[in-house]
N, C-alpha and C positions, 0 to 999 in steps of 0.2 A: 503495501499499501504505500509506503514512503517513496518507494522508487518510481510508482506510478504518479503520484503528486507532484515529484522533483519533474517530470519528464512533462507533466502537462503544465508545469510553471513554464518550464523553457519553450513550449508549443506557444504559450499564450504570447511570451514576448516575441517571439517569430511572426504571430499574427497581427500584434499591435505595429511591429516594424511593417509588415508590409499593406497594412492600411495607409502607411504615410507614403506610397508609392502614388507619383503622380499618376492623373488621370488618363493620362496620352499612353501610359504603358499599354493599355489594353489589355482584352483578354487573351490576344494571340502572344501576350509576351510570355517569355519563360517566368519572371517573376511572377506574373498571375496566375499562372498556374500552380506555381508553388504554395502560393498564398491559398488557393483554392483545396489543395491539398491538406496544407496547415489546419486549415478548418475542420475538414472530413477527420483529419486525426483528433483536434480537439474533443469534435463531437464524439466518436468513439471512447476516449478516454475518460470521458464525463458520464458515460453510461456504464463503461466497466468500472468507473470508481463506486460510483451510486450503487451498483449491484453488490459490490464487495461490502462496502460499508453498513449493508443490513445487519450484517452479524457481529458489528462493533459495539461496544459498550454505549456511547454516545453519537449513533446515528441518530439522523434526524428522526425516525420511526419510534425511537425509544427515548430521545432526549426531551422531543419536546412533549409527550404525555408528561414525562415525570415532572418537568418546570411548572406546568399547568397544576400538577396535583400538589406540588410544594407550594401553590398560591391558594388553591381550595380548601386546603388541609391546614395551613399554616405550620407545616412542618419543614424541617431540613431534609434533604434526601441524600442520602449516602449511599454510594453502590461499593460492595466488596468485590474485590476481582482479585483470587490466586491467580498465580502467574508461576513459569516454570522455574524461576531462580527465587522471585520475589512476588508480592502481589502489590496490589494499590488499592486506595479508596478515594472516589471520585463524588464530591460534595457540589450538588446542584440547588441552589436556592432562587424563589420568586424573584423577579425583578423590583418589587415592589420593597424589598427589603434592605435595598440600598449597598449589598454585599456583592462581590463577584459573583456572576452567575454559576461561573464553574471553578473551582479547585481543585487538586489533588494533593497528595501525597503518597511516598512508598512504604509498603507494608513490608520490611525487610523477613519477617518471618513467617509469611503467609505464600508460600510457594506452595505447588499442587501436591509434592511430596509430602510436604507437613499436615497439609489439612487431610488428606487422604490415610496417612500414619493415625492422627488423631479420631476420626469417624470408624478405622478400623479396630481401634483398640477398645474402644468401647463397644461396637457391635459384637466382638468376639467374648468380649469378659460377659456382656447381659445374655449372649445367645449360645453362651456352654452351660455346663451341669456346675458351674463354679456356683455352690450356697453359701459361700462366707460371707456374710454381709460386710465385713471388714473390706475384703479384698476388691468386691463390686465398688463400694462407696468410694475407696481410694483411686479406683480405675477412673470413676466420672468425675471425681474432685480434680484429678491432675487434669484430664482434660478439660476442664472449665477454665482452671488457671492459665493453661497454654493458650487457649483463645482469648483471654481477657487480654494476655500479654501480647499478643500478636496483632490484635485490632484495637481494641480498646484504649491500651497503652498509647500507642504512635496516634490513635485517632485524637484522644481527648488531649495529649500533649500538643498535637497542632492547632487543634480548635476547640479550647475550654470551655467556651461559651454554648458548647451542644449541651454539658453537664446543667440538669435544669429546665432543659428545653423540651422541644417537640422535633422526635426526629422518626424518618422512616428506612431502615435499611434495606436494601436489594441485594441480596447475595447471587453472585452467578458462578452457575456449574455447582459443583462438589461444595463450596462453601456454605450451599443450602441447608446442609446436614449438620454445620455445627452450630452449638447451643451459643449462638449471638447475642441472645436474647437475656440468659442468666448467667452469661461469664462473668465473674466478677472485678471488679477494680478498685483496687485498695481495700479489700474484704467489702465490698457492699455490689450485689448484682447490677449489673448495669441498666436493668428495666427499674431500679431503684432510686436511679441517678438523675433520668430523664423520661420522660412520658416516650416510650418506644414502641414502635411496632415494626413487622416484618411485612415486605409484601413482594410477591414473585416479578412485578414490573411494573412502571409506571403507568400503566394502564388499568392494572388491579388497583393501585392506592387512588387514583382518579375515578373511577365507578363506586369503589367502596366509599370513599368520601362525599358521593353523590346523593346516597339515599339518607333521608334524616332518619333519625332516632327515635322507635316508636314513642307515641306519648305515653301509652300505659302497656305494662308486660302480660303475655298471653304465655306462661311457661309451659314446656312439656318436657318431663324427667323421666328418663327411662333406665333400666337395669337388668342386665342379664348375668347373673352370677355363674354361667355355664355350670359343665359337670364333666367328671372324668368319663371321656368318650372312648378311652381306648385307641385313640389316632391322633394323639397330640394336642387336644384339647383338655384344658383342667379347669378345676373349680378356682374361682376368685370370689370368695364370698364376701369380701367387704365392699364389694359394688353394691349390694343392697342397703347398709346402714348408709354409703354415702348417699344413693340415690332419696333415703328417707329423712336425712339430714338436709339435705338442698332442698326437696320440695317442702320440708317445713318452714325454712327460712322464707319462700315468696309464699307460702300459705296454699299450698295444692297437694293433690294425691299424687304420688307417683305410681309411674307404671312398671311394676316387677313382673320379669316375663316368666320368672319359676324361681323356687324356693332354693336356698343356697343350701349347697354342701359342705361341710367343714374339711379345712385344709387337714389332709393326712401325714404323709410323711416329713413334708416341710414345716417349719415352725411357722406360726403367726408371724406376719410382717416380712417373711423371708419369702415368698413366693412373688413371683413376677406375673405381670398380666401380659403373658406372652404365650402365643402355643407351640408346642414341639412338633413340627410338621402341621399339614394340614389336618383343621379338624371337622370332625364327623357332625353335621348339623341333624338335629331332631327336635323337629317343632314344639314348642311347649304348646299350652292350650291357649295363648293368648293370639296376637295378630298376625297375620302372615306380611311379609315384608312389603309387599302392594300397599296395605291397610297404613303399617306403619310408618312409611314414604310420604304416605297423604297427610297423615298427622304431624310429622315432622315439619312439611313443608307450610302448615296452618297455623302452627307456633309462630312467636317472634323471640322467644328465649327458650333454646333446646339444650339439655345437658343429657348425655348418653354414656353410660358407663358400662364397659363391656370389654370383649377382646376384641383386638384390631390387627388386620394382616394386611400387609403392602405388598403390592407385585409391581417390582421395580420395571419390569418389561412391558408391562401392559396395566397401566395406572387405574385405568377404569374398572379393571377386576377387583381393585384395593376396596375391604370390605371392613366392615364392623360387624360383629356378631353378636345379632338382637333375635334370638329365636332360633334363627338360620342365619347366612351372610346375609348382610345388607348391601349389595356392593354400591361402587359409585355410580357406576351406569345407571341403576336403578334410581337414584336421588334425582339422576340429571334429567329424568322425564317430567320432573315436577318444576314448578318454581317457587323459591322461597318470598316468603315476604320479605320488602323491603326492607332494610336497615336491621335484619335480623341478627343476633348475637347465639354463636353456636359454641359449644364446648364438647370436644372429644376426650372423655377422661378413659382413653384407650391405648395403647401401645402402636407405635409406627406412624400414626396417620398424619403426623406433619411431614413425612417423608415423601420425596418426590420420584417421579421417573426418569432412569438412569440412561434408558437405550437409547434414546436419540438425543444429539448434541445441545445443550441449552436447554434440554426438556425440565419443566417445573410442574408439570401435571400432578396433582393430589388433590386429597380433600381439599386443604385451603383453598388453593386456586380456582378449584371448580366451583366450590360454594361461595367463594366471592363474586365469580361469574354469575352465579344464579341468583344474586342479589343480598348475600348475606354484608353486613359492615365490618364483622367481627368473627373471627373461627380463632377458638383457643385449642391447641392441639400439642401432641407429645411427639418428639422425635425418635424416641425408642423406647423400649420396654419401662415401666416403673413399677414399684412393689404394691402390692394389693395389701394393703395394712392401713390401720389407724392414722398414721401420720399422712397417708393421702389423703383420706376422708377428711381429717382437719383440714389441709390444704384447701380441697374444694370447699368445706364450708367457708373458710376466710374469702375465699375467691366472690362466693355468691353473698356473704354479707355485704362486702363493697358493692357489689352491682345493684344489691337493692336500695342501696343509698343513692347518691349522685354521681359517683365516680364511673366514668368510661370504662369500658373493657380492657384497655392497654393499660388504665391505671390502675384497675381493681386487679387483674393480674400481676403487675408490679410490686403492687404492695402486698399480696399474698404471698408471693415469692420473697420478697425481703422480711417479712415477718417469719416466714419458715426457717430463712437462715439465721435470723438472730436466734431464734428458739433452738439453734440446734439440730434442727431436722437435717440429714444429709442430702447431698445435691443429687442422689438417686432419686430421689420423691419429687423437687422441685423441678431439677436440672433440665429434663427434657420439654418441659411446656415454654411454649413461645406464644405470643401474639400476632396474629395476621390480619390485616386490614388497616382500617381506617381510625 
């Protein structure tokens, strides 16, 4: 791209010189023919550079919606871009702020290898049969500290005014799988230092910010504690007290899809909300997925607690297990009420597809495109424990007041960290949207 732009610049100079030729040179002169050739080459270069730039971070098709969204939501937009040797942070601001529209800094420790290593470390310790809580907590804590040092350290050193402000992160590529929302800065999670959100693109932020928040709440709280199905699905009994606690905060009755089984081999608080292989769906006595999808899209505050499965190659097959798998593709058949807040208290559902370059499709991106203003979801597995119930209750206590969803989750995470709850509980959660 740099070489193409250099060639185009030299061609512009050649075209400008040709325009200064005397009119008497005529179309039959060698100079006039050269000028025509130069102009044709210029047109070809413009087309090639325009096509190639579509994949670049700040091509017009990506930068313009991000700047519009920054203005509409009063947020600073920061792209997080991993690179081969180092990464970069690119900050966009609305014109009315009076700042430079675009600034950038280098992130020396955000190379692709480092990004992949941190993600792999967490995934492996949470996907294995490692049942020692201390080992899991240590791995997740180290990953958070590494992300805080690699991203938030340089960003807040360069732009300290972002602390206390409103910030939207747009992570590119595999950096979307990092705990950017909860990574600590001097012992405080980033989401506790600012009103922080994560979005898959400038378009997503622009549309999420366009929907007004509902004036009244219409909550739907659903839980499925699953069961030991012999094919990878295991009971997660704390989803039921979680749903009942959250429903009580909002003064509604929860939808409990089956009665919970107690944990057997593992101690309480040691079981993760994850499946070991494909779970076998057995319908409960409750609603079919189609009916449940209709109820979800009729509410404007949705809390779903259960198992989640991520299909990185075919993201539309990712599902939350509520009675039986409720895939993302089934939800996409409906419209969500504009401005809805969705809480997915299930493992992996903040994950993204990785099969296609730049693919950001997953539950958060799809639900924002469907009309939600906020989606809260987890990047990986979290414990099925009383501590997770406490985190979700603190979140909904904030939501029942005047706090926006991004602020509410930030406060709940900060409180959990301050009370000594390990990062395995609050670390995977992220707020997506406006």
